C-alpha positions in Angstrom: 0.1 -1.2 -21.9 1.4 -3.8 -19.5 1.1 -3.6 -15.6 4.9 -3.0 -15.6 6.7 -0.6 -17.8 10.1 0.7 -18.2 11.4 4.3 -18.4 14.7 6.0 -18.3 15.4 8.2 -15.2 17.1 11.2 -15.6 20.6 9.6 -15.3 19.5 7.5 -18.6 19.2 4.3 -16.6 16.1 1.9 -17.1 13.7 1.4 -14.1 10.7 -0.5 -13.3 7.2 1.1 -13.2 4.3 -0.9 -11.9 1.8 1.7 -12.1 2.5 3.9 -15.3 0.2 6.8 -15.6 -0.3 10.0 -17.6 -0.6 7.9 -20.7 -2.3 8.6 -24.2 -5.2 6.5 -23.0 -6.8 5.6 -19.7 -6.0 2.1 -18.4 -7.1 0.0 -15.5 -4.3 -1.8 -13.5 -4.5 -4.3 -10.6 -3.0 -3.4 -7.3 0.4 -5.0 -6.6 0.7 -4.0 -3.1 -0.6 -5.0 0.0 -3.1 -2.6 2.1 -2.3 -3.8 5.6 1.3 -4.6 6.1 1.4 -5.8 9.5 0.0 -8.9 11.0 -2.6 -8.1 13.7 -1.6 -8.6 17.4 -3.3 -8.1 20.6 -1.3 -5.0 21.4 -1.9 -3.2 18.0 -3.6 0.3 17.7 -6.5 -1.2 15.9 -8.8 -4.1 16.5 -8.6 -7.1 14.4 -11.9 -6.0 12.9 -11.0 -2.7 12.2 -7.7 -4.0 10.5 -9.9 -6.3 8.3 -12.3 -3.4 7.5 -9.4 -1.1 6.3 -8.0 -3.8 4.3 -11.3 -4.5 2.7 -12.8 -1.1 2.3 -9.7 1.0 2.1 -10.7 3.4 4.8 -11.7 3.5 8.3 -13.5 6.2 10.7 -12.6 6.3 14.2 -14.6 8.4 16.8 -13.9 9.4 20.5 -10.1 9.1 20.1 -9.4 12.6 21.5 -10.7 14.5 24.4 -13.1 17.3 24.0 -10.2 19.6 25.6 -7.7 18.1 22.9 -10.2 19.0 19.9 -10.8 22.4 21.3 -7.1 23.4 21.4 -6.6 22.2 17.9 -9.5 24.0 16.7 -8.2 27.2 18.3 -4.9 26.7 16.7 -6.3 26.1 13.4 -8.2 29.2 13.5 -4.9 31.1 14.7 -3.0 29.8 11.7 -6.1 30.7 9.3 -6.5 34.0 10.9 -3.0 35.4 10.6 -1.9 35.0 14.2 0.8 32.9 13.3 3.9 33.6 10.7 3.6 31.2 8.0 6.1 29.9 5.4 6.3 31.4 2.0 4.0 29.3 -0.4 2.4 27.3 2.2 -0.9 28.9 1.7 -3.4 28.2 -1.0 -6.3 30.3 -1.6 -9.9 29.1 -3.0 -10.3 29.6 -6.7 -11.3 33.1 -7.7 -11.2 34.0 -3.8 -8.7 35.2 -1.2 -10.5 32.6 1.2 -7.8 30.2 2.7 -8.2 26.9 1.0 -5.3 25.0 2.4 -2.1 25.6 4.8 0.9 23.2 4.2 3.7 22.1 6.4 1.7 21.8 9.7 4.4 20.5 12.0 6.8 22.7 10.9 4.5 25.8 11.6 2.7 24.9 14.8 4.1 22.8 17.8 0.7 21.6 18.5 0.2 20.0 15.2 3.6 18.9 15.4 2.6 17.0 18.3 -0.6 15.5 16.8 1.5 14.2 14.0 3.5 12.1 16.2 0.6 10.8 18.5 0.1 7.1 18.8 -3.5 7.5 18.0 -2.5 8.5 14.4 1.1 7.9 13.7 0.9 4.6 15.8 -1.9 3.4 13.5 -0.1 4.5 10.3 3.1 2.7 11.3 1.0 -0.5 12.1 -1.1 -0.3 8.7 2.3 0.2 6.8 4.4 -2.3 8.8 7.4 0.1 8.7 8.7 3.3 10.3 6.9 6.2 8.8 7.7 9.6 7.8 5.5 12.5 7.0 5.2 13.0 3.4 3.1 15.8 3.6 0.6 17.7 6.0 -1.8 20.5 5.8 -4.9 22.0 7.1 -7.9 21.7 4.7 -10.7 24.6 5.2 -13.9 24.8 3.2 -15.5 28.0 4.2 -19.2 28.2 4.4 -21.2 29.3 1.3 -18.1 29.5 -0.9 -16.0 26.4 -0.3 -15.4 24.5 -3.5 -15.1 20.9 -4.5 -12.0 18.5 -4.4 -12.7 16.4 -7.4 -12.6 12.6 -7.4 -9.1 11.4 -7.4 -6.3 8.8 -6.2 -3.7 10.5 -4.3 -1.2 7.6 -5.1 -1.6 8.7 -8.9 -0.4 12.1 -8.2 2.3 11.1 -5.7 3.6 8.5 -8.1 3.5 10.6 -11.1 4.5 14.0 -9.7 6.5 13.0 -6.6 8.1 9.6 -7.4 6.4 7.6 -4.6 7.4 4.2 -5.7 4.6 1.8 -4.2 1.3 1.9 -2.8 2.4 2.0 1.0 1.2 5.2 2.3 -1.8 6.4 4.4 -3.7 9.5 5.0 -5.0 10.6 8.1 -7.7 13.4 8.5 -8.7 14.7 11.7 -12.0 16.6 11.6 -11.8 19.9 13.2 -15.3 20.7 12.5 -18.6 18.5 12.5 -19.0 16.8 9.1 -22.4 16.1 8.2 -23.9 15.1 4.6 -24.4 18.5 4.0 -21.3 20.7 4.2 -19.0 19.2 1.7 -17.6 15.7 3.9 -15.0 13.5 2.5 -16.5 10.8 0.4 -14.8 7.5 -0.5 -15.6 4.5 -2.8 -15.1 1.5 -0.5 -12.9 -1.1 -2.2 -11.6 1.3 -4.9 -8.3 0.8 -3.6 -7.9 -2.4 -5.4 -7.9 -1.0 -8.9 -5.2 1.8 -10.1 -6.6 4.1 -12.8 -3.9 5.1 -14.9 -5.1 8.5 -16.1 -4.6 9.9 -19.7 -3.0 13.0 -20.4 0.6 14.2 -19.9 1.6 16.5 -16.9 2.0 20.3 -17.5 4.7 22.0 -16.2 4.5 23.3 -12.6 1.1 21.4 -12.8 0.8 22.0 -8.8 0.3 25.8 -9.3 -3.3 25.1 -10.8 -4.1 21.5 -9.4 -4.1 22.6 -5.8 -7.0 25.0 -6.6 -8.6 22.7 -9.1 -7.4 19.4 -10.3 -7.8 18.6 -13.9 -5.0 16.3 -14.7 -4.4 12.8 -13.0 -8.2 12.4 -12.6 -10.1 9.4 -13.9 -12.7 9.7 -16.9 -16.5 10.0 -15.8 -16.9 6.4 -17.4 -14.3 5.1 -14.8 -15.8 6.8 -12.1 -19.1 5.5 -13.0 -17.9 2.0 -13.1 -16.1 2.4 -9.8 -19.2 3.8 -8.2 -21.5 1.0 -9.5 -19.1 -1.6 -8.3 -18.1 -0.1 -4.9 -20.8 2.6 -4.0 -19.9 6.1 -2.3 -19.7 6.5 1.3 -19.4 9.9 3.2 -17.2 9.9 6.1 -19.0 12.1 8.6 -18.7 12.7 12.2 -18.3 15.2 15.2 -15.2 17.2 15.4 -12.2 15.0 16.7 -13.2 12.0 14.3 -10.3 10.6 12.6 -10.8 9.3 9.0 -7.7 6.9 7.6 -7.6 5.9 4.1 -5.2 4.1 1.8 -3.1 6.3 -0.6 -5.1 4.7 -3.5 -8.7 4.9 -2.3 -10.8 7.1 -4.8 -12.1 10.0 -2.8 -13.6 13.6 -3.1 -15.7 16.0 -1.7 -18.6 18.4 -2.9 -18.6 22.0 -2.6 -19.9 23.6 0.4 -23.1 26.1 0.1 -24.2 25.9 3.7 -23.2 28.4 6.4 -21.2 25.8 8.2 -17.4 25.9 7.5 -15.6 22.5 7.1 -12.1 21.9 8.2 -9.6 19.2 8.9 -5.9 18.5 9.7 -4.4 16.2 7.3 -1.3 14.1 7.5 0.3 11.7 5.1 2.5 9.1 6.4 4.8 7.2 3.9 6.8 4.1 4.9 10.5 5.0 5.2 11.2 2.1 2.9 9.1 3.8 0.2 11.0 6.9 0.0 10.5 9.2 -3.1 12.1 8.8 -6.4 12.2 10.9 -9.4 8.9 11.5 -10.6 7.2 8.7 -12.9 5.1 11.0 -14.8 6.6 14.5 -14.6 9.3 16.4 -15.7 10.6 17.6 -12.5 9.4 16.8 -8.8 7.0 19.2 -6.9 8.2 21.5 -4.3 9.1 20.2 -0.8 6.1 21.5 1.0 3.9 19.0 -1.2 6.1 16.3 -0.8 9.1 15.8 1.7 12.0 14.8 -0.7 14.8 14.7 2.2 16.1 11.9 3.9 13.3 10.2 5.7 13.0 11.4 9.3 11.0 8.6 11.3 8.2 9.7 13.5 8.9 9.4 17.1 5.7 8.0 18.4 4.5 9.7 21.6 1.8 8.9 24.1 -0.4 10.9 26.4 -2.7 14.0 25.9 -1.8 16.4 23.4 -1.5 19.4 25.9 
């Protein structure tokens, strides 16, 4: 398999695919896209050192961007969404495997004015726009909860592999922003990342089942690398836990290998999660699935650029 393959879209036209996946056999392909798309300048929302670190590692952990009052307001809104105090959109809530505990709530800006404001804040969206070198829109947003004692793991994966195969995201020009809403330490299942892994694309083996998202949102089993590939990546790059107090922001490239352990401590873990995609990187037809996933997982409409806002959240 070469690094560039051709396939037919639903209209019968041939199109180039730089990252073919969901193949009979697993393959390693080189990254063909930049990681940082802007030249650093003094008015950038990151320091030159931070931009270089993101380019090298594929992620960045930023602390003390938000005031304690802002963090408390976000935590209260998160609890209200999870606790049934807000009317939520149909199909936007995913529960834990084998449990009624809330695992994920999608479409945050559409369901909460406060999280809508957070998604457009310069401290998050402004950084995403700088890293991607383009106007950005929200590809996906969600609240992730990992309750104490019963919170299940999120298995190792590259988000881009799924977004490319099942959503039709053409290139690696998207970034994820995870704002911690609880303290994350080494014990309660924090996000783990492999620094530098974003430079490799693991084309995963296996075809995409119909409506794969219905099971993968609870436990992902398709579009994940083999144990051998993960072992090689870990030996080459190591594993880092993105820990920090509530209010810490974790930014990571769409192709950075990441996952998290289950949480058997009494201390719940939660975060607000926004995926920013470059407007120029709007979705096409899926590259490795028969049909696109629902809109709550991937915004397929005309990209609506985020209007960057400054000042306090509330």
